[in-house]
N, C-alpha and C positions, 0 to 999 in steps of 0.2 A: 419501496415505502421508506418513510423517514422514521427517525427514532421517536418522534412524538406521536406516532400513530398507535392505535390500541384496538384489540379485539376483545369483546365481552362475550363470554360463554354463559348462557343462561339455562335454567331448568336442570341443573346438576343436582342429583339427590345425595348419594353417599358413597364414600370410598370403601365402606364396609361391604358393599355389593361388588364382587369381583367383575361381574359383567359390566356394570356401570363404570367401574374404574378402568377397565380395558378400553372402553369407548372414549373415556376422557383422555387417557394417555395417548391413544392413537390420534385423536383429534388435535391435541396439542402438538404431537410430532409432525403431522401433516401441515398444520398452520405454520409451524416454525420452518418447515421446508420451503413453503411458498412465500410466506411473509417473514423474511429473515430478521427484520429489525423491529417487528411489532411487539409491544407489550401485550401479554395475555392476562386477563382478569376473569375470575370465575365468580358467578353468583350461585351460592350453594345452600341447600337446605340444612346442612350440618357443617357450617364453616369452621368450627373449632377442631375438626378431626385432624390428627397429627400429620397425615399425608401431605397436606398443603404446606405446612412449615418445613417438613423434612425435604420437600422437593422445591422449595423456594417459589411457590406459586402464590400469587396475590389472590385473595378471596374476600368477598363481601357477603353478608347474609341475604338470602332471597326474600321476596315478599311473604312466603309461607312462614319463615322464621319471624318476621316482624309483626305479623298479625297474631302469632301465638299458636299456629296450627301444630308446629313441631313440638311445642311444649304442652300440647293437649289442653289448651285453654278451652273454656266453654264456647260453643258455637256462637252464642249471643255476643260474647266478648270479642271473638274473632271478627264478627261482622262489624262491630263498632270500630275496631282497629283498622279493618280494611277500608271503611269509609273515611277514617282519619287519614289513611295513607293516600287516598285519592285527593283529599284536601291538601295534604302536604305537597303532593306533586304539583298542584296548581300554584300554591304559594311559592314553591321552588322556581317555577317557570317565570313568576313575576318578581323574583329576587327578594321575596319576603322570607328569607331563610333563617332569621333569628328565632322564628317560632317552630322550627322543625327539629325533632329529636335527632341526635347524632347519627344513629344507625340508618335512619331513613335518608338523611342528608348524604351519607356516604354512598348508599346505593344509587340515589338519584344522580349524584356526581358522576358515577361511572357510566351511566346511560348518556348523560350530557356530553361527556368528553370522549366517548369511544368513537372509533372510526366506523365500525359496523358491529352488529350483534349476530351471533350464531346460536341457535337452539341446538343443544347437543343431541347426539343420536340416542334412541331408546323408545320407550312406549310412554309418552307423556300425557296424552289426553284420551281418557276413557271414562265411562260412567261408573261412579262409586256411590255408596251409601244411599239412603232413602231420598235425600233431597238434593244430591249433587254437590254438596259442599266438600272440599274447598276448590272445586273446578274454576270458579270465577277468579280466585286468587292466582291460580296458575296462568290463566289467560292474561291477567294483569301484568305478569312478567313479560309477555309478548307485547301487550298494549303499550307499555312504557317505551318500547322501541319506536312505535308509531308516533307516540306523543312527542318524542324528542326528534323526530324526523330522521332517524338513522336507518341505513340499509339493513334489511333483515334476511337471514338465510336459515333455512330449516335443514339441518343435517339428517342423514337417513333415519327415519322414524317409522313407527307403527302408529296408526290412529284408530281409535275405536276399541271395543264397541261403544257406540253412543246411543243411549236410549231416549234422551229428551230433546225436543225440538230446539230449545234455547241453547243447549250444548253445541248442537250442530251449527246453529246460527252464529254463536260466538266464535267458534273455530273457523268458520268460513270467513267471517269478517276480519279476524286477526291474521290468519295465514294467507289470505288473499293479498295482503299488503307486502308479503315477502317477495324478494327478487327470484328466489328458487325454492321449491319445496321438494326435497328428496325423500322418497318413501322406499322402505326396504322390503316390502312384501306385497303379494298379489291382493290380499284382502284389503289392505290399506289403500291401494290404488283404486279399488272398486268403491270404497267408502268415499274417497276424495271426489270421485265423479258424481256420486249420489248427492253429496252435500253441496256441490257446486263450486269446488275449488277450480281456479282457472287451469284449463288443460295444458296451456302453453307453459305454465310454470311447474307443473308436476312432472318429476323425473324419477325413474326407478334407479336405485343404487343399492347394492348389497350392504348388509350390516358390516360396518368396518372391522368388527372383531374377527372376521374371517382372516384378516391380514396379520393378526397378532403373531409375532415371531416367538416360537417356543424356546424355552431354555434348553441347555444341553441335556441329552438323554442321561448321561452319567449323574448329573445333579438330581434329576427326577428319581432315578433308581435309588440313589443314596437316601433321599428323603423318605421314599416309600418303605425301604428296608428298616428305617429307624422306627417305623410304626408297626413293624411285624409282617409286612408284605412278603410273600414268598414268590420270587421271580420264576420259579419252576412250575407254578400252577397257573391254570387259566384264571383270569381275573375279570369280574364284572364290576365296573365302576357304577356308583349310584349317587345321585343327588336327590335330596328331599326338600320340598318347599315348605316354608313356615306358614302359619295360619293366615298371615297377611291382613287380618282385621276385616274391614269393610270392603276390601278389594275383591274378596272371594267368598263364596258361599261356605260357611263354616260347617254345615252338615255334610257337604260334599268332601271337604277337607278331612273331616274325621273318618268318613268312610274310606277315603283314599289311604289313610295311614293303616287302617285295619286290613284292607285288601293287599297293600304292599307287603306287610308282614307275612300273611298267609301264602301269597304267591311266591315270594322269595324263598321261604322255607320249602315249599313244594318243589320249586325248580332245583334247589340244591340237593334234594333227595335223589334226583336222577342224573346229576352231573357232578363231576369232580372239579369243583370250582372254589374260589374264595371271593367274597364280596369286599369291595373297598368303598366305604362311604366317605365322601369328600364334603368339605365346607365351601360352598359357593358364595353364600351370603351370611355374614355374622352380625347383622344389625342394619341400621343403627339402633333400632328399637327391638324389644322382645318379640313382638308379633312378626318381625321381619327376619329374625335370627333362626336360620335353618338348623343350627346345632341343637336347639332344644328338642324338636320332634325327632331329629336324627339320633340323638342320644337314647331316647326311649325305644326307638325301633332297633337300634344296635344292641341294647341290653337284652332284648327279647330274642334277637337272631343269634347272638353269639353262643347261646345255650345249645343251639341245634345245628349251627353252621359255622364254617370257618370265616370269620368276619373281622375286618380292620376298620377303624374309624379315625380319620385324620381330622381332628377337631380344632385345628388352628387355621388361621387365615393365611393363605399362601399367595404370593404375588402372581399376577395374571400369567406371565410367561412361564413360570415354573409350574403353575397349576395345569396349564395346557400341556406341558411336557409330560406331567404325571398321567394325564388322561390318555396320552399316547401309548402308555404301557398297558392299558386295559385291552382285553380281548373283545368285549362288547361293552356298551354303556347304556344305562337307564337314566335318562335326564329329565328331572322334574323342573329344573331351572333352565330357561331357554339358552343362556350363554354357556352353560356347562355342555349342552348338546352342540352348540356352535363350535366350542373348543374341541370336543371329541371328534365330530365329523371332519373338522379341519385337520385333525391328525390321522384321518382315514379309518377311524374306529367305527364300526357299525353301531348305530345308536337308535334306541327306541325313546321317543319323546312322550312325556305326559303334557298335554296341551292345556293351557288356561288362557283366558281372554281370547283374542283371535290371532295374536301375533305369531304363535308357534306354527300353526298350520299354514298361515300365509307365507312365512319364510320358506317352509319346506316345499310348498307348491312351486316356488320359483326355481327350486332345485330338482323338481320332479320326484321327490322322495316323501311326499305327504302320506303315503301308506304306512310310514313308520311313526305315526303319531296316534295316541289314544287321548281323546278329550276327557278332561277330568270328570265330566258328568256321565261319560259312557263307560267308566272303569268298573270292572268286576273281576273277581279272581280268575275265572276261566279265560276271559278276554286277555288279561295281562299275561298269563302263562302261555297262551297260544301265540301271542305276538313275540314273546321272548324266545320260544322254541323256533319260530320261523327265522328270527334274526340269527339265532345260534347256528342253525343249519345252513344258512347262506352267507356266513360271515366272511369267508374268503372272497366270494364273488362281489359282495357289497363293498368291501374294502377297495377293490380295484375300481369299481364304479365311482365311489366317492372321490378318490384321488383325481380322476379325470374331470369330474364336475367342479371340484374345488379349484383346480388349476385354471379352468376356464373362467370361473367366477372372479378370480383375483386380477384379471388383466386390467380392468379399469376401476379398481376399488377406490383409488384416490381421486376419481372424477369430481366429486363435490368440491373438494378443496382447490383443485385446479380451476374449475369453473368460477368459483368465488374469486380467486386471484385474477382471472381474466376480466370478470365483471368490474372488480374494483379498480383495475388498472386501465380498462378501456372505456369505462363510463357506461 
């Protein structure tokens, strides 16, 4: 590739989500490995986050930012701005650019000048809210690629659940235009077939976060000790999911918090353990900040159990190394569980949406997941006891499965390189 060529990464949410950040860092790493001279530009929902500047990464605002969704503008105003964005795109195409606001012009310029577009790994398209907004705006991020005639690649994602016919139709229309559609779990592969995505374009590829290299163990232990962790005691790592607004049923979320408190207190009463609560996601908004509900749970648990709360955001590699010091893990955030099983730590997952069970099915360990809607105190305690009693056996099994999984984990980036160079 030449110095003038460019890769545009779209559908990036926030670097305050350590799972998302790890996927972004790994994608950049692999693209730099295969496309050594290409410039990488990111279209992000929170483009002003300091990570971009600190790492010298070029970033532009996503359509979600430009329509006002991130700023929580009224839905009516967002629709007006979205329709305006469609008009700006047409004006840009016909070189009537003096009428286009600066931010829109900047975003459209990146689509126009990029060599190809890659949609980052993650769970991008699923049904939310009563009316499905802002789903069309997210689709628009993909549609701009088609509008400007650029090659499109979908890096390992989950898709669904999708409740509405028009959501399925929009996804089929936009993703069918991609050169390759990499999906990371069994459930998404099934959804892809049901909604009619081209079978010859759909390829299974594991979540790239499995390949994240952990920091040194001594660094992890030093950090954990600074928060009061006792290396001589058995440790149960825990991540708690934030309310997530319209993405999740708030009644289920509140029940989940209550069940978690009761079950963890009960489990500690019969085991000599310490709980270590981690921050997997610290924003970018309050409804996404895991620290808020974790703090409440921690305050209640510390009165009756030995409990540590690491309330700062830790870089992905160091966080993964910290998870490796746990005896077992209770993961409510998907990537906290991917990090922990990647370190060979027996992990019980709390599943939400369909991505968690789908990914665990590919590994043959979906018996270690409790769906959010199926949680109750007895079920959670029973699963924790089973995990605890089989922890040594599970650790050996996990290491074998993860090693096998890692063999072709850079396949998407390699195939993209081959497609781009061979036409």
